C-alpha positions as a Python dict, from the first residue, in 0.01 Angstrom:
ca = {
    (1, 'M'): (0, 0, 0),
    (2, 'G'): (-125, -39, -336),
    (3, 'M'): (94, 266, -483),
    (4, 'K'): (384, 166, -313),
    (5, 'H'): (406, -188, -486),
    (6, 'E'): (345, -29, -774),
    (7, 'L'): (665, 200, -739),
    (8, 'R'): (844, -35, -626),
    (9, 'D'): (786, -272, -929),
    (10, 'L'): (812, 37, -1175),
    (11, 'K'): (1130, 111, -1026),
    (12, 'S'): (1282, -292, -1041),
    (13, 'Q'): (1154, -243, -1420),
    (14, 'I'): (1351, 67, -1442),
    (15, 'E'): (1668, -80, -1289),
    (16, 'E'): (1629, -417, -1556),
    (17, 'K'): (1611, -166, -1838),
    (18, 'S'): (1907, 16, -1751),
    (19, 'A'): (2105, -286, -1646),
    (20, 'Y'): (1992, -446, -2030),
    (21, 'S'): (2104, -114, -2165),
    (22, 'V'): (2429, -102, -2034),
    (23, 'K'): (2472, -474, -2151),
    (24, 'L'): (2365, -363, -2506),
    (25, 'Q'): (2588, -58, -2504),
    (26, 'R'): (2897, -331, -2440),
    (27, 'E'): (2834, -510, -2720),
    (28, 'I'): (2762, -289, -2925),
    (29, 'G'): (3088, -151, -2852),
    (30, 'R'): (3236, -502, -2888),
    (31, 'I'): (3091, -539, -3222),
    (32, 'K'): (3243, -234, -3377),
    (33, 'R'): (3524, -309, -3219),
    (34, 'V'): (3536, -661, -3412),
    (35, 'E'): (3450, -487, -3727),
    (36, 'G'): (3737, -227, -3694),
    (37, 'S'): (3984, -443, -3637),
    (38, 'K'): (3938, -630, -3976),
    (39, 'S'): (3986, -322, -4136),
    (40, 'C'): (4258, -147, -3898),
    (41, 'P'): (4643, -292, -3960),
    (42, 'Y'): (4749, -217, -3624),
    (43, 'V'): (4669, -371, -3278),
    (44, 'L'): (4669, -267, -2923),
    (45, 'D'): (4909, -513, -2658),
    (46, 'G'): (4917, -494, -2314),
    (47, 'A'): (4708, -539, -1974),
    (48, 'Q'): (4484, -291, -1909),
    (49, 'S'): (4580, -198, -1574),
    (50, 'L'): (4813, 36, -1378),
    (51, 'G'): (5168, -69, -1382),
    (52, 'S'): (5174, -208, -1761),
    (53, 'C'): (5244, -70, -2064),
    (54, 'L'): (4999, -22, -2372),
    (55, 'R'): (5191, -56, -2690),
    (56, 'I'): (5058, -15, -3063),
    (57, 'R'): (5157, -301, -3277),
    (58, 'A'): (5123, -362, -3696),
    (59, 'S'): (4899, -688, -3725),
    (60, 'S'): (4956, -654, -4084),
    (61, 'E'): (5247, -683, -4330),
    (62, 'S'): (5103, -375, -4528),
    (63, 'A'): (5122, -148, -4239),
    (64, 'S'): (5384, 152, -4197),
    (65, 'D'): (5598, 81, -3885),
    (66, 'V'): (5474, 259, -3632),
    (67, 'S'): (5765, 488, -3567),
    (68, 'K'): (5725, 610, -3886),
    (69, 'C'): (5352, 713, -3817),
    (70, 'S'): (5177, 1018, -3603),
    (71, 'V'): (5025, 872, -3294),
    (72, 'Q'): (4820, 1076, -3042),
    (73, 'W'): (4668, 905, -2722),
    (74, 'Y'): (4362, 1003, -2558),
    (75, 'R'): (4159, 868, -2245),
    (76, 'A'): (3750, 896, -2242),
    (77, 'A'): (3478, 811, -1944),
    (78, 'S'): (3337, 549, -2237),
    (79, 'E'): (3402, 437, -2581),
    (80, 'S'): (3144, 656, -2734),
    (81, 'S'): (3193, 971, -2526),
    (82, 'R'): (3431, 1275, -2597),
    (83, 'R'): (3769, 1201, -2601),
    (84, 'E'): (4028, 1411, -2363),
    (85, 'A'): (4407, 1384, -2568),
    (86, 'I'): (4669, 1277, -2328),
    (87, 'S'): (4937, 1596, -2358),
    (88, 'G'): (5276, 1480, -2486),
    (89, 'A'): (5176, 1135, -2569),
    (90, 'N'): (5268, 1083, -2909),
    (91, 'R'): (5497, 738, -2890),
    (92, 'S'): (5352, 386, -2988),
    (93, 'V'): (5392, 265, -2582),
    (94, 'Y'): (5202, 445, -2324),
    (95, 'A'): (5228, 357, -1964),
    (96, 'P'): (4859, 392, -1749),
    (97, 'E'): (4859, 646, -1486),
    (98, 'P'): (4580, 688, -1202),
    (99, 'Y'): (4413, 932, -1357),
    (100, 'D'): (4379, 681, -1627),
    (101, 'V'): (4183, 448, -1401),
    (102, 'G'): (3782, 385, -1453),
    (103, 'R'): (3839, 508, -1831),
    (104, 'V'): (3874, 379, -2161),
    (105, 'I'): (4205, 459, -2351),
    (106, 'Q'): (4275, 503, -2725),
    (107, 'A'): (4532, 566, -2978),
    (108, 'D'): (4508, 732, -3320),
    (109, 'I'): (4753, 623, -3575),
    (110, 'L'): (4818, 844, -3898),
    (111, 'S'): (4989, 624, -4174),
    (112, 'N'): (4977, 777, -4555),
    (113, 'D'): (4741, 1007, -4482),
    (114, 'Q'): (4514, 761, -4322),
    (115, 'R'): (4360, 755, -3987),
    (116, 'F'): (4327, 452, -3806),
    (117, 'T'): (4225, 388, -3430),
    (118, 'V'): (4304, 123, -3133),
    (119, 'T'): (4099, 84, -2826),
    (120, 'T'): (4146, -96, -2516),
    (121, 'V'): (3855, -336, -2466),
    (122, 'G'): (3725, -206, -2156),
    (123, 'P'): (3828, 91, -1879),
    (124, 'I'): (4173, 92, -1681),
    (125, 'N'): (4186, -129, -1386),
    (126, 'T'): (4343, 1, -1098),
    (127, 'A'): (4670, -218, -926),
    (128, 'A'): (4621, -453, -668),
    (129, 'G'): (4730, -299, -320),
    (130, 'L'): (4762, 79, -447),
    (131, 'Q'): (4497, 225, -233),
    (132, 'S'): (4608, 64, 105),
    (133, 'R'): (4977, 176, 11),
    (134, 'V'): (4847, 526, -82),
    (135, 'E'): (4657, 549, 255),
    (136, 'T'): (4942, 415, 492),
    (137, 'L'): (5183, 713, 278),
    (138, 'L'): (4890, 981, 396),
    (139, 'R'): (4960, 937, 760),
    (140, 'K'): (5298, 1074, 688),
    (141, 'S'): (5396, 1433, 679),
    (142, 'N'): (5615, 1367, 424),
    (143, 'S'): (5650, 1050, 177),
    (144, 'E'): (5989, 960, 36),
    (145, 'F'): (6069, 763, -268),
    (146, 'T'): (6416, 579, -406),
    (147, 'V'): (6425, 701, -797),
    (148, 'V'): (6724, 719, -1042),
    (149, 'I'): (6727, 1057, -1243),
    (150, 'S'): (6719, 841, -1614),
    (151, 'Q'): (6692, 1190, -1752),
    (152, 'M'): (6743, 1572, -1699),
    (153, 'N'): (6625, 1864, -1945),
    (154, 'G'): (6566, 1550, -2206),
    (155, 'Q'): (6933, 1444, -2192),
    (156, 'E'): (7068, 1105, -2070),
    (157, 'H'): (7172, 1083, -1703),
    (158, 'A'): (7338, 836, -1544),
    (159, 'S'): (7286, 886, -1179),
    (160, 'R'): (7271, 690, -828),
    (161, 'S'): (6998, 667, -622),
    (162, 'H'): (6857, 991, -519),
    (163, 'V'): (6511, 1025, -280),
    (164, 'F'): (6167, 1209, -423),
    (165, 'T'): (6015, 1335, -124),
    (166, 'V'): (5650, 1438, -174),
    (167, 'G'): (5520, 1681, 86),
    (168, 'K'): (5199, 1866, 184),
    (169, 'T'): (5327, 2175, -5),
    (170, 'R'): (5646, 2091, -238),
    (171, 'L'): (5812, 1856, -373),
    (172, 'K'): (6202, 1813, -374),
    (173, 'L'): (6466, 1583, -489),
    (174, 'S'): (6777, 1523, -308),
    (175, 'R'): (7091, 1306, -255),
    (176, 'G'): (7191, 1342, 97),
    (177, 'W'): (7251, 1695, 173),
    (178, 'I'): (7266, 1829, -188),
    (179, 'T'): (6901, 1919, -326),
    (180, 'K'): (6885, 1893, -673),
    (181, 'A'): (6533, 2039, -706),
    (182, 'R'): (6303, 2164, -441),
    (183, 'E'): (5962, 2368, -559),
    (184, 'I'): (5580, 2420, -380),
    (185, 'Y'): (5303, 2319, -598),
    (186, 'S'): (5213, 2543, -880),
    (187, 'N'): (4961, 2526, -1155),
    (188, 'S'): (5276, 2578, -1379),
    (189, 'M'): (5402, 2261, -1262),
    (190, 'Q'): (5411, 1943, -1439),
    (191, 'L'): (5400, 1594, -1295),
    (192, 'C'): (5291, 1273, -1500),
    (193, 'G'): (5367, 940, -1630),
    (194, 'V'): (5646, 921, -1891),
    (195, 'R'): (5510, 1056, -2242),
    (196, 'D'): (5834, 987, -2408),
    (197, 'T'): (6055, 642, -2440),
    (198, 'A'): (6236, 506, -2142),
    (199, 'N'): (6336, 203, -2056),
    (200, 'V'): (6059, 97, -1789),
    (201, 'P'): (5747, 321, -1884),
    (202, 'A'): (5556, 203, -1610),
    (203, 'K'): (5809, 246, -1322),
    (204, 'A'): (5902, 621, -1446),
    (205, 'L'): (5771, 959, -1400),
    (206, 'F'): (5806, 1298, -1572),
    (207, 'W'): (5886, 1581, -1334),
    (208, 'Q'): (5910, 1926, -1459),
    (209, 'P'): (5910, 2171, -1110),
    (210, 'R'): (5942, 2517, -1352),
    (211, 'K'): (6029, 2603, -1719),
    (212, 'G'): (6415, 2515, -1789),
    (213, 'L'): (6410, 2216, -1546),
    (214, 'S'): (6274, 1861, -1619),
    (215, 'F'): (6340, 1516, -1466),
    (216, 'L'): (6291, 1144, -1607),
    (217, 'L'): (6261, 985, -1269),
    (218, 'T'): (6260, 594, -1240),
    (219, 'F'): (6124, 431, -924),
    (220, 'E'): (6162, 114, -786),
    (221, 'S'): (5849, -63, -846),
    (222, 'E'): (5517, 33, -1089),
    (223, 'Q'): (5326, 63, -756),
    (224, 'E'): (5589, 298, -624),
    (225, 'R'): (5569, 536, -921),
    (226, 'N'): (5165, 536, -915),
    (227, 'A'): (5140, 613, -522),
    (228, 'A'): (5395, 930, -606),
    (229, 'I'): (5147, 1065, -875),
    (230, 'V'): (4836, 985, -640),
    (231, 'L'): (5027, 1161, -340),
    (232, 'S'): (5159, 1471, -538),
    (233, 'R'): (4816, 1536, -720),
    (234, 'M'): (4591, 1525, -404),
    (235, 'S'): (4836, 1741, -240),
    (236, 'L'): (4819, 1980, -556),
    (237, 'W'): (4451, 1995, -535),
    (238, 'L'): (4448, 2066, -176),
    (239, 'V'): (4731, 2361, -190),
    (240, 'Q'): (4516, 2490, -483),
    (241, 'T'): (4178, 2470, -274),
    (242, 'I'): (4310, 2656, -3),
    (243, 'R'): (4461, 2953, -187),
    (244, 'A'): (4098, 2966, -374),
    (245, 'Y'): (3937, 2950, -28),
    (246, 'D'): (4217, 3250, 106),
    (247, 'E'): (4164, 3454, -235),
    (248, 'E'): (3747, 3455, -132),
    (249, 'I'): (3831, 3606, 239),
    (250, 'L'): (4085, 3866, 85),
    (251, 'K'): (3809, 3970, -187),
    (252, 'V'): (3544, 3960, 137),
    (253, 'F'): (3757, 4169, 387),
    (254, 'A'): (3826, 4423, 59),
    (255, 'A'): (3490, 4472, -36),
}
């Protein structure tokens, strides 16, 4: 019994010290941000959650125009951990996507050979209602979203409403009987939040079904855009897992 009490007390002490360590790290991070903000002529505006947009803004009259600076956005598990460059995110505006939830977002601004970094105060939060929306859509074999094609192959494209269908094995963009694009999931397919300029970045999605064909799609709401990204990536992961399993089975029979 004495040993059990000692172990329980030791576990309690470890938990307390662990909680204190986390609190201390957060405080150190806050102090670093405050100190850094004193010398950084740029700030990050916007709510730190899905459905919002993060914007880099000059906070000093001496700061160069952001549009004339080189920008690169990053995501990281924490402020002090290794960063992952977000491919194509090199404008002053970035709309977080589902993959960013729970992660810290940073942006490097290169101005007159000087590098400045702005960081979100904490990790990106999920959007209310997104999980239940995704769970509802998962019960269907196909999920349909109403979209407008804002750009096609990088060119402005005025269009009426289309239907973006997220299936278990493929994605399709159509209007009535006319199919604009239909492609099975593959490693070469790109589907992510908008990396370029858009009228409503938080509602927009970039889809490149194959080389030489790309679309910028604008959804009816931020939630619909995020749900489409989540469902597409889940289906892609499932397809990749099944393919890998099939390849392993073939290797066994070929041996």
